[in-house]
N, C-alpha and C positions, 0 to 999 in steps of 0.2 A: 181733250177739249172739255172745258167746264160745262156744267149745266146752264150757266148764265150765257155762255156763247151759243149753246143750242137754242136757248130761248130767243136769242137775238137773230136767229135764223141763218147762222153761219153753217156751211155744208160740213159734214163729217168727212167726206171724200170728194176729191176732184180727179176726173180722168182727163189728162192732157193727151192730145193726139198730134204727133209730129211724124207723119208717115215717111217723108222723103229724106230726113236727116236726123241722126241721133243727137240728143242734147249732150251726149258724152264725148262727141268729137271736138277736136280743137278747131276753133273758127279760123278762117283764112284760106282754105283750099276746098276744092270740090264744091259741094253745096253747103258747107258749114260756114255760118256767119253770125250776124247779129241775132237771128232767130234762135240759134242754138243756145246763145248766152241767155236770151230772154226765158226760154223754157226752163233751163236748168236752174237759173237764179230764182225765178218765181216758184218753182217746185220746192226748192230748198227753204225758202223763206216761208212758204205756206206751211210746210211741215213743221217749222219752228213755232208756228201759231197753233199747232195741234190738229191741222187738217192732213189727213192721209192723202198722199198724191200717187197715182199711177200714171206713168208716162208710156204711151204705146208708140213704137217706131218700127220700121221694117228691118229685119235682119239682112245683112249683106254678105254673110259668110256662115257656113254651117256651125262653126264654133260660137257664133253670136247668139244663136237661138236660145232663149231662156230669159231669166230675170236677173238684173243687176241692182243692187241696193247701195246707191252712192252715199246715203246719209239715212239716219233713222226717219221713217215715216215716208220715204220716197223709194218707189220701185219702178225701174225702167224695164219695160217688157220689149224685147226684140222679137217680133212675130215674123213667121215665115210666110211670105207672100210673093209669088213669082220666083225667079232664080235666086239662089243664095249667093248672090254676087252683086257688085255695084251695077246700077242701072241708071243711064242718063235720066235726069229729071223729066225731060220732055216725053219719055217713054213710059213713065210710071203710071199713067192713067190706065194703062191696060191691066194693072194689077191692083186697082182699087177695090174691086169686088172681092178678090182673094184676101186682102188685107182686112176688109170689112167682116168677113166670116171669122177671122181670128180675133178681131176686136169685139165682136158681139158679146162673148162671156165677160169681158171686162166692163162693158157698158151695162150689162145686167147686174153685175156687182155694185156698180156705182148707183144704179137705180134702186137697188134693195137698200142702200145706205142712205137714200134721200139726197144724193150728191148732184154734181154738175159735171157736164162734158165741156171741155174747152178745146177747140180744135185751132191749129196753127197752120195757115197757108191753105190754099184752095183745095189741094189733094187730100189733106187731112179732113177738111170739112166735108168733102164729097164721101169719104169713107165713113165718117161719123153718121151722115144721113142714111147711107146704105145699111150700116149696122142697125140703125133704128128700125129699118124695114124687116131685118132678119130676126129681131128679138121681140117677143111679146111679153111686156112687163106691165104690172098693175099700175105703176107710177112711172111715167116717162120722164127721165131726167132732162132738164133744159139744156139746150145747146148754146153755148157762147162761143163766138168765132172771132179770130183776129186774122185779117188778111196778110199783114206784114208788107206785102206788095200787091198791086192791082194791075191786071193785064192792060186795061184800058189807059192807065196812067203810064205804064212803061212803054206802050206802043206810041204814046205821044212824045216820048223822050229818047227814042232809040239812038244809040251811038252808032257811028259808021261801022258796018259789018255785022251789026246785031240783027238776028231774025225777030220778026214780030211774034208776040205771043199768040198761040193758036186760038181759034174760035172756040173750041171746046173748053178752054180755060175761061174765056169770057162768059160762056153759058153757065159753067160751074159756079163762077162767082155770083152771077145773077141769081141763081138758085139759092145760094147761101144767104144773100141779102134778103131773100123772100122768106126762107124757112127757119133761119136761126132766130133764137129767142132774143138775143142781144148780140151787137157787134161792138167790139173793142178796137179803138184806133189810138194812134199816138199823139195826134195833134188836131187841132180845129180844122186845118187845111185838109187833112186826110178824111175827116168827117164830111167836109163840103164836097170833096171829090166823090165819096160814096153816095152822097145825095144826088149830085149833079149827073154823075155818069152811070150810076146803077139804080136811081130812084129809091134809095134807101129812106125808110121812115126815120126822121131825126130823132124821134122819141125812142128809138131802139138802138141808138148809136151812143156809146159811152167813150169819153176821152180819159185814157189812163196812160200818161207818159211812162216810158221805160226808165230804168234806174241805172246806177253804176255802183260797182263794188268799191266803196270808199275805204275799205281796209286794204285791198290790194292796190288800188290806184290812188296814190297819195304823193304829195310832193316830197322832194328830197334833193340833196346836192347834185347839181349837174355834173361837177367834176368827179364825184365819186362814181356815179353811174357810167361815165365815160371810161374811167380807169378800169372798172369791172368788165366792161365790154371790149376793152383794148382799142378804144377810139381816140383820135387826137384831141387833146384838151382845147385847142384853139379852132377846131373845125366849125364851120356853119353847117349844121346838120338839118337837112330837110327829110322828113320821114313820111313814108306811105305805108299804110297797114291795110290789108285787104286782099280779096281775091283778085287774081290777075285775069281780067276780062275787060272787054270794051265798056261795059257799063260803069265800071269803077274808074275808067279813065286815067290809069297810071301814065299812059302816053303823054298826056297833057302836062304832067309834072316834068317828065324828061325833056319834052320840047321847050318848056319854059326854062328849065335849067340850062339847056343848050343856048338859049337866048341870053341868059344872064352872063354866061362865060364869053359869048361873043361880044357883048357890050363891054365887058371888063375882063380881059384875058387873065389879069392877075388874080381874079377870084378862083381860078382853078387851083391855086395853091391852098385854098381854105375850104372850098365848097365840097360837101359830102352829101350825096343823095342815097338814102337807104330805102329799099323796097322790100317789104316783109309780107310774103304770102305766096300762095301757089296758084297755078292755072286752074280756071274754072269756066264752065259754060262754053261759049264760043272761043274762049281763050285756049282751050285744050287743042284746038285745030292748029294753032301756031304757037307752041309753047316757048320758042326762042325769039319771038318777034320783039319782045321788049328789050332783050339784050342786044339785038341787031339794031334797034332804034338808038340805044345808048351809043353805040359805035358810030352810027350815022350822024348823030349830034356832036360827035367829038368829045364824048364824055368818058373815054376809057380812063379807069382809075378814079373817077369821081362817083360813079354809080356803083353801089353794092347791092346784090341780091341775096335775100335770105329766105328761109323756109318759115312756115307758121311756127309759133312759139307758145309754150305754156304761159298762163296769164301773168305769173309772177316775173317771168323773164321779159314779157312784153311791157309790163310796167317800167322795168329798168330802161328799156328802149325809149319809152315816152319821157322819162325824166332826163335822158341823155340828149334829146333832141332840142333844137331851137324852136322849130315849128313842125306841127303835123299838118300835112297837105291832103285834103279830101276833094278831089276834082270830079266826083262822080256825076254822071248824067242824071241819076235819080237816087234818092235814099228816102225810105219811109221815115227814118229818124236819123241815124248815124251814131251808133253807140261808140265807135272808136273816137268821135269827136269829144264826147262827154268823158270817156276814159282819159284822153290826153289832157283835157282841161283840169280834171281832178288830180292829175299828176303834175300840174303847174306848167303845162306846155301850151302856149297859144295855138290857135287853129286858123288856118286859111282854107276856106271851103267854098264849094260852089253854092250859088243861091238857088238850091233846088230842093223839092220835097220837104223833109222835116229838118234839114240842116239849119235853116235860119232859127228855128226853135231851139235846137240843140246847142248851137254856139252863142245865141243871144247877141248881146251887144258887146261882148268881150272878144268875139272872134272877128275875122275878116271875111267878108262875103264877096264873091266875084261873080259878075254876070257873065254868062256864056263860057265858052271853052277855047277862046282864042289864046294860043301860047303867049303872044306879046302882052295881052292883058294879064295873064297870070304871072308873067315875068315882072311886070310893073308892081302887081300886088305883093309878090314875094320880096321884091327889093324894098318896097316901102315897109313891109312888116319887119324885115331884118333891121332896117334903119330905126324903126320904132323901138325895137328891143334895145338897141344901143343907147336910145335917149331915155327910155323909161326904166331900164334896169329891171329890178325885181318887182316893180309895181304891176306891170301887166300880168306876169304869171300869178301873182297873188290875187288879182281880180278873177283870173280864170278859175282858180281853186275856189274862191268864194261862190262864183256862179255854179260850179259843179256840186257844191254842197247842198244845193236845192233839189238834187236828184238822188234818190236812194232806192234800192229795192224794197225797203220797208214801206216807203211811200207808194210805190207801185202796187205792192200787195194789199195795202189799205184800199186802194182803188178797186182792185180786183175783187176783194172780199165783198165790197159794196155792190159790185156787179153780180156776183154770184148770189148774194143774199136777195137782191131784187128779182133775179131770174127764177130762183127757187121758189120764192114766195108766190109769185105770179103762177108759176106752173102748178104748185101744189093747192092753190086756192083759186080755182077757175072763176070764182065769183068776183075776184079782184085782179082783172087782167093788167098787163103792162099799160101804163098811161100813154096817152097819145101825145103828150108833151114831154120835152126833154127832162130828165131827172138831173140832180146836181152832178157836175163833173169834178174830176180831180185835175185841175188845169195845171199847166206848166208853172213853175215858180216865177215870181215877179222878176222882171228884168233889172239888172243893176243899172244905175245911172251912168 
């Protein structure tokens, strides 16, 4: 980093904390999802700006313990805390103190470099707070925290069969709202939820939308993508990408597809529904439930299930699809929606959480989760594709171009600069009024 950057107040080092899931995992199964993409991409792009990045996560196997360097300037530290084996996310709070003890030396290093700690998800924030109590340093590094999801919000939008988030998590998030120097959120709606549900100080909440890898997720010929994947050229392909659990609501897509076929039996000859992802959360209790539902809906031969895929392969699936369907009961943002749009694939999504911001006016938003309403929306979207041809996908790509990880990192660096300046100059505390945000791109007409 140049001396000019140092004078501008940019941190030399950032410690990112992601206790419950490693950013090196492939999203779409277990606890790996948009958070993993966010942490890895922001770490890589920060390093390209000359900021050294340490990422701390929990080791889940003996051979994982140690440090991996996925790119120059980025070190991912797999710390031993609790059993060296996978632990359900709901049980990880018992290992926060052990993780904090391992985290403390990394926190001391970032403190010595005048850097910033950025925790992701409440378990990571709790560990960062505990590590602060275990280390005595001359200069305390500021703590920036991103919730990614909030317990109170999730509990308001539970899918059938989902367990409410525990009171311990609610208390942990309340503590983070009080003690973190700055809070980062994806959208203004998420900021408003923090203020209304947790009593957050609006002046300490920053809006920094996530980005998309525009090099990997880019438009291309649908026919070529289908040929490479061995898919029928004339299929009507509806794609679901994500973890298989009630919160993500893949069952809504299958029930809607069943309704479409009942309305038009001839559609069975062309319709193809592809579900990419692995079981997660409460979905682990019934790993075959979705396949059973497909048979119940009479969709044998129509629905295909696939595992999680590397990002380049996933981009090919986006390009092959006619529509990406995101029927989630809640999403703090919905990175898969932006990835699909960047690939030239229109999106039909639930009007929940950050999805309206992610898809903007180029997507189709559905209120509620009634399969009949979703069947109506999917039928209308497929008909619109027939009428508009390439114009709709082109507008989708144009919309997605407003989101990039470079833009996200611009926003994060502003947050880090503000937090570090206030922490290192106690006579100039954080202001009581909101600082300039990095808002979502302007909507297309």
